[in-house]
N, C-alpha and C positions, 0 to 999 in steps of 0.2 A: 503495500498499501504506499501509496506518497506522502511523504512527509512534510510539513510546511512548518516554518518558525512561528511562533507566539510571543508577543511583548505584553507583559500588563503593566500600569502604573502600580506603582509603590505607595498605596495610599491614594489622596484627592489629587489633580491635576494641581500644577502651582499656584491658580489664580484661585482655584476654591477653597486654599488651603487657609487663605486671610478673612474666610466668610463660612461660620458656621453652618449657618441653612444650605449655604451652595455645597460643603464638605458634604452633606447627609445627602444632598442629591446624588452627588457623584459617585458617592460608596453606596448607596441605592440602586442607582445603574449599574456598577461595576457588579454588583451581587446578583444581580439579574443574568448579565452576560455570563458572569461563571457559570451559572446556573444552566443557561442552555449551553454552554459550550461542555460542561460535563460530560454529555451523553457522547459526545463525538472523540474523548479521550485516547476511547478505547478503539477507536475506527484511525487514527494520525496519531503519529510520533513526534512527540515535542522533545525538547532538552530536559537534562536531568536537573535534582532538586540540588541547590547550593546556601552552605552554611552563610550568613552575614555574621563573621568575626569579629567586625567592629561593633557589631550593635551586643553581642554577647560579654563580649571582654569589659563593656561599658554596664551592662547589667551585674557582672561580675565583681564591681568593684562593691556592692552592697557583700557578698560573700567573704571578700575581701577582709571587709574591717571586722566581720563575723570570727574570724577563723584567728585574724589579728589577735582579737579580744580573748577567745578561748585558748590559745597556746600560751600568753602570758598568765592567763588563769591558773590551767593545768600545773604549769612548770613552776611559778612562783607560791602560789595560795599551798599548797601542801607544803611546803619550808616554811612559809609563816606558821600556820598550825603546829608543828611540829617542832620547830626554832623556836618562836617569840611565846606560846603557850605551851607547849610541855607536853603535848596531847600525844595517844601512841597511834600507832598505823590505825586500829580498827575504828577509832574515835575520829580520825582526820577523815578515813574515808566516808563515815557516815555527813559531815562535812562537805565533801566534796560532793557526795549523790544528793544533795540538796537542789541544786539544778536540775538532777534528772527530773528527781521528785516533781519538780514544779511543771516540768515541760510535761510529764505525763499527759496531763489534762490542760495545759497552756497550750502547747502548739496545737494541738488538734483545734481547740477552742479559739486561736485565735488564727488559724488556716480559713476556719470555717466564716467566719465573722470579714475576713479579709475579702473574700468571694463573694460577698455581699457590698460589700462597702462600693459606695458611690460618687467618692470625693473628687474633687475637678484636678487633684495630682492624677487622680488613677486607682487601681485597686490596694496595691502594694506600697506605693511610695510613701503614702503617709505613717503608715507602722514604723518604714523602714526609719524615716528623721527623727518621728517624735522619741522613740525609743532608745534609738543611738545616742540623741542629746542626754536623756536621762541617763543612761549608763554612762557615759562620760562624766557627768560632776558625782555619780555613786563611786566610780573608781577613786576618783582622788580623795574623796571622804573615807575610803577603805584604807589609803597611805595614810590618813592622819590618825587613825586607830590604831596602826601598824605602829606608829613613830612614840605614840604614847606607851604604848607595852612595853618597846624598847627602852623609854626612860624608868619605866617602872621596874625593870630586873637587870640595871644597869649594874648593880655589883656582882653579876654573873657573865653579861654579856660583853665579855673583852675574850678576845683568842688568846691563849698564850700567854696570860697573866697569871704570877705565881696566888696573888690576892685572892682574886676570882676564883680559883681552882682551891685555894684552901677555905672559901666560904661554901664555896660546892661539898666538899669532903666535909665540913663537920657537921653540914646538915643532912646528908644521906650514906654516911659511913656504913653504917650497920642495916640499910633496907635491900630488899634482895633487888636485882636488877636484872636485866635483859640484853644479852649484847646483839648486835643486827642478826647474826646466823642462828640466835634461839637458844643461847645458853644462858641459864642462870648463873648469878655471881651476886656474893656479897662483896662491896668496893674494901673494907677492912680485911679480907682475906684476899681478896686480889691482890693487894701492893703490901709491901714489907712495914711501912709505917706512911704519915700524913705528907711526909717529905720528898718518897720516891712519888707518889701520886702527883705532887706540886711540880714535882720537874719534868713531865710528861708534856712533850710539845706537839702541835697538830702534823708539823712535818718533820722529816726526817731524811739524812742525804745516806745512799746508798750507792752500791757499784756491783755489777757482777762480773762474773770472772770469764776470762777468754782460756779456761783450762779445763780436761778433764780432771788432773790432780793437782791437789792440795793439800800441802801440808803446817798445820796448824799446831802453835805452842799456844794454851790457855793461862791466865793467871790462874793459881791458886798453889796449895803448898805441895800438891803433887803433878805441878807443873811437867810436863812433857811433850813431846812432839807426837801428835797422829795425824796419818796420813787418810785424807778421805778422796775416794773416786767419785767423780760426782760426772753421770755420763750425760745425765739431761740436763748440766748446767742450771741446777736448782738452785745452788747455793748463793747468798747475797751478803757481801759487807754493807754492815748498817753503822750510823753514827751519827749521836746527837750532838756534838760539840767539835769534830777534826781532831779529837784527842784520843776518844775512849771507843774502839770498833769491836762488833760483834758479827755472830754469824746470824743470818735468817733464812728458814727454808720458803722458797718463792711459791710452795703449794699451801701451805696450811698457814704461812703467814707468821709462825713460831720464831720470836728471835732466844738465842741463847742466852743465857744468863752470865757466862762466865768471858771476861773480857780477853781479847787477843793479844799475846804479847810479840809475839813474831807470826808470820808467814811468809810460805815459800811455795811457788808455781811450779810447773811441768809445760812450758809451752809447748804447744803441736808441734812435733817432728823433732823437738829437743831429749837427749837424753839425760840431761842436768837440771838440777832446780834452783830456779832462779829468788835470789830473797827480795822482798819487798817491801818498801818503807812506807808505810801507808799514810803517816802524814805528808809525806812529801808527795804521795800522789794525789790526798785528799787536796791538797795546797796549788797542784799543777791540773787538777780536772784532768779534761779530756786529753791532757798532752801525753799524759802517763799510760802506765800498763793497765789500770783500771779507770773507769768514765764512771765519776761522783755524779748525780743528779739528786735534787729533792724530790720527793715523794711524800704522800701522804702517810703518816703513821698508824700504823693496823693497831697499835696498844690505845691510841687516841680514839678511833672510831670504833672499838669495841669497849672502851671502859670508860672514858673520859666524856664521850657525847653523852650516852646515855646516863651516866649522872648528873650533868647538868640537864640535859632532859628532864629530869626527874625534880632536880631543884627549882626550876622553872615554873614545872605543875604544882609544885605545892605553893610554891609563890603565887602563882594565878589564882588556885582554890582561895588564899586569904582575900585575897580581891580581885574579881571579875568583871570590874567596871568596864575595861578596855574591850575584853573579851567578849562581852554582852554587845558594846558597841559595836565591833566588828562583824557579829554576827547579824545585828538588825540590817547594819549598811548592807554586808553580802546579800540579805535578802532582798533587800531593794534592786541593787546591783542583776541580780539572778531573774526579778522579774522583767526588768526593762528588757534585759536581753531576751527574755522569752517572748515578748511581745510582739517583736517583730521578725523572728527567725523564718516562722514557716510562710510568710508573706515573702520575703526576701528571696526564697528556694523556691517559691511558687512562681516566681515572676518570669523564667527562664521557660519553663512550658508554656507560661500565657505568651510569649513573644516567638516561639520556636516550633514549628510542626513537627508531628511525631517522627516520622524516620529521621530526622536529624537532633534528635533529643539528647542521644549517646556522645553526638561530636561535640554539641554545645555544651553538655555535663564535664565532659572531658576541660573545657577551656573554663567551664564555672570553679571546677575543682582545682585547676593549674591558678586560678587569681585565691583562692583559698589558700592555699600552699606557697605562694610567693609570701601574703600575710604572715603564715606561722614561721617563714624562714627569715623574715623582717625582724620578727620578736626573739628566733632563738643568735641571731647576728648579736644584735644587741647584748643578750643576755649572756655572751660569749667574752673572752677577753678584750675583745674589740673596744667594749664599751664599758660594759658592766660587772663582769665578770661573776655571774648570781651563782654561779656552782663552785666556788672557789671557797674551802673551808675558813680562810681569812677572811672572806667579807658575809661569812652567816649571819652576822649582826650588824649589818649597814642597812639605814631606812630605804625604803622601796619608793619613797614620795617621787624622784625623780625619774626611776624608771615607769611607774603607772602614768606619769605626766607626760611624758615619750608616746607612750601607748595611745592616751586618749588623742593626743596631737595628732598621731596616725590615723585613727579613727574618724577623726575630724575632716583631715584630708581627703579621706576616702568617701565619708557622706558627700561632699561639697561637687566632687567629681560625678557622683550618683545622680544627686538632685540638679545638678546644671543640665548633663548631657541625654540621661535616658529619658525618653517619650515615651512613657508606659502607655497610654490612650492609643496614641496613633499605631506603635508597633503592634498592640494585642488587635487592633483591628484588622489588621494585614494579617496578623498570622490566624485571625479567623475565617478570613475570606479564603485563604490557601489552604486550610484546613479542611474547610466546607468543599470545594474542587477535588480533593485529593480522597476525601472519607464519606462526604457526603452529612457531615455532622453538624446539627446547627451551631449558631454562635453560643457565645456563655449566656447572653442575656435570653435566649432561646432558652438554650437546656434547661433553665433555672425557672423559667415560666411553666413549663410541659413538666419538671420532674423527670426528665428521661435519666436513665443510666444506670438501672438496676444489672446486678450483676449475675452472669448463667453459675450455675453449682461449679463447673470446672473451674471458670475465673476464680471465685471465692475460696475454692481451695487453694488456687496457685497464690492469689495473694495472704493466704495465713502461711503459705508454705516459704513465700519470700520474706514475709516480716520475723519468721522464725527465726529464718538463717541471719537475719540483720540484728536479729536478739544477741546470738550465738559468738558472731564474729565479733560483735561490740563488746559481748562480756568479754570476750580474749585481749582483743587491741585497747582497749580503753582501761584494764588491769595495769598494763606496761604505760602508757602514756599516764596515766594519774598518778604512778610510785615509780617511774623510773628515775625522777630526778633523786628520791631518797636513795634507790637499789644502788645506781650510779657510783655513789660516793661511799658507799657503804663497804658494797661487793666486789666492785670492779675496779676501784679508784681512777674513776674516769669522769671527764666533765662532760656533763649530762647534755647542755647545747651543743657539743662537738657532735656527738653520735646521733642527735636527733634532727642536726641539720643535714647529716648524709642522707639520713632517709627521707626528708622533705626534699632533699635535692634531686634524689632518686627519681622521686613521684613526679616532681617538674619536669624533669627531662621525658619520663615517660607517659604523662597524662596524654597529650596530643598520638602518640603512636597507638596508644591503647584504646582510642575513640577511633581511631580508623581501622584497626584491626576489628573489632569490636561490630562496627559497621558491617564487616566481611564474615564472619563466625559465627556472630550471634553474642547475645549478649549474657546466656546463662552459660555457654562452653569457657567465653572469658573471665567469668566471675569464680567458677570451677577451677583454673589455673590459676586464679590470684589468688585462692584459699589454699592452695597447696605451696605457692611460695611463702604465705603468711605463717601458715605452719612449721614449712622446714626453718626458717629462719626462727622461730621462737625455739622449736626444739635444740637447736643445735646452741643458740644462747643459752640456755638453761646449763650448758655444761662450763661456761664461761665465768674466770674467777678473778680476785687480783693476781696482775702479774700475766693474766694470759695477754695474745695479742690483741691490739688494739686494731689493727688490721683486721683480723679476721670478725672483731665485734661491727668494723664500720660496713664488712661485706653483707653480714646479716643483715645489718639494718637498711642497708641499700635494698636488701632484696626486699625485706619487708615493706618498704617504701614501695617500692614498682609493685608487688602483691596487693597492697591496701590502696594503690590508686587504681588498680584494674577492677577491685570489687567494687569502688567506690564512683567510679564514671559510669556503671552498667547498673548498680543496686538502685537509686534513685528512679532511674526512667523506667526501670522494670513495673515501678509501683505505679506512675503517674500514667504508664501507658494501658492500665484497666482504668481509668478516670475517664471521664466523658468531660466537655466543657462545661464549664460553670463549678467542677466540683476538683478543679487541681488542687485548690488551698487546703481543701478537707483530704485528699488521700498524702499531701505534703506531709499532712500534720499527721496522719497514721504512720508514716515509716519516721517521722522524727520522735513518734510514743514508743516504737518499737525499741530505734534506738536508745532511748534515754530510759525505758524501763530495764535496760541492760547497764548501763549504767548509774541506775539507782543501788542495783545489789551488787555489781562487782569492786566498786572501791573498799565496800564493807567488807565483803568477803575474803578478799585477796587481801585487805588489810589484816583481818582475824589471822589467815595463814601466816602471813610474815610475822605477825606476833608470837602466835602459839608455836608453830612448826618452825619457821626461820625463814630469815627472806629468799633462800634459796627457791623457796616454790613460786616464786612470781611469773618465771618464765614456762616451765612446766605446764602451771594453769592455763595461760595464755594458749598454750600448743592445745592444750585438749578442747577447750572451746570452739578454738578456730576448726580444729579436724570433725567435729560435730555439725558445724555450719557445710559442710561438705555434704554429708549425708540427706539434711531438708533440702539443699537444693536441687537434688537429683529428681527431688517428686514434682518441681514446679515444671508447668504445662505451659502457662501465657506469659504475657509480658513481655518476651522477645521483642528485638527489633526488626519489623517488617524488612524482607528482601527488597531491594530495590531492583526493578528489573531495568535491565541496560537499555539505557535511552528510552525510556519510556516513561516518565512523570515532569510534572511541571517546573520551571524555573521559577526560582522563588528569591527574593530576598539578595539580588545582587547591586541593589546601589549603595554607593558611599555616600552613605549621608552623615 
């Protein structure tokens, strides 16, 4: 059959755009033209669908500011709760779950309300504007509560200070405490005396051998040479002051209590032993046989940090004014954020036709990930270095102020350039031409859109999968800042940045691949990557290769991107025009339900069993989501027949 080119206006013709009544007349005419042309589409071949990336990027600024906030929230608030208020991981998890509890009913509620909104800005923009402004104000108030608490606990809120450690010891010396690994101890039994506790510092200098054979003479009455064969290079020299040196096992972290008097090593290929002057090696640094560097002292993280946390908890119990102020402000902040998340996310399906939503969602997620990267870069040593132990008690006011400013800039771009009403009308016109579905207003009036039994079961299984993979993923994101410090001796910002960077690189390719192989297959492959990364990360400890950990987080980032690009479009694919906000609410209610439970449950396991449970926990739930996704039969992207769909949204406005 003969093909012919087809060109449509994107909105009313230029003159009509300045006159409301004329614009309505042109829109009416255009809809009638599309209605009449629809019958000929099966007989004539027209050009394919094309995504307007500029529009989607502008719409994505709303998601950019949302993820900017949540990345800052998830990485900083857990540290405030444990470091400033002395909360256990379980109680910290309860507080971290508050936003998800609110979201269970607020996201579907405000998604539905925005479906019925008839504001002059559109259905979604008013919620984004007012919610963001309220959240920015509450974020600054939150930093005021943090600062007040810091002043109150100032007698202990100093790192590596003898007087502060003495106050901690006097208060909690006889209390039973718990190490990050879950082992119980009493401070007075763990240390010979108060002075030995007070002398502990957060960082210690260490050096690793480049030799398999080490001959050591330790201090003591029975001082004699001991030959140690170290095939795995596990032994590490540590020194608190550059004058006293000890051996530490890399795997266990245990430091030998006997001081090294002399040290001889056998270099590879040599038959003789070389005597090492440790003080000279320390002074020379990288120039000597041993390369010394400063690392986190495991004695500090295992004993001093839990003792200080208990001391701060007792102080907070005596006076909880700032804690109450913090929690109330946090609730206001979370309510403000919950009012506009569903409307902001629902805007993309409003302005993009169904076959293009996976590609569009890839762009939206890319924008969100960029927001997360901005926060993580700020949190690293380049700006605030929030993960460093030395900055544990630094006020967060400046950090929160910068986050609020970034949110404000993103909001300004969104409100200025997004033409919601115009773009939604154009999407309705194209959707009607493709599927024959009525516009949002017509669907609302007729009440159409009931799911079939098969579609309903698919929706249930999709939402069940969302619950399960969020159970695993959110456990890691909400607890990793604490886990990385205590279990890996890594800067959490760096590792999370690797994951986000990998996601950024993969979003667009994932969207393209998903449109070819289908959303379901793409999600299943993403789950496999996520589960594999969490499983391997379960075996990582202090001293493990940072490169391997970064690779695992990069794999997790790609897996999570693959899941995210496709899961939300699968849910809204089942919706009809006029109910996108409601189905967006369903999606986020499912994800938030998981995030209500998982910080508490994972926190309890970390408290009662040990911090090492975090990644096995995440891997189990991620693998369960693979099973539920196998039962999904609807919501996949419709295959695009080659050269047989309508060209749309190709103008650069």
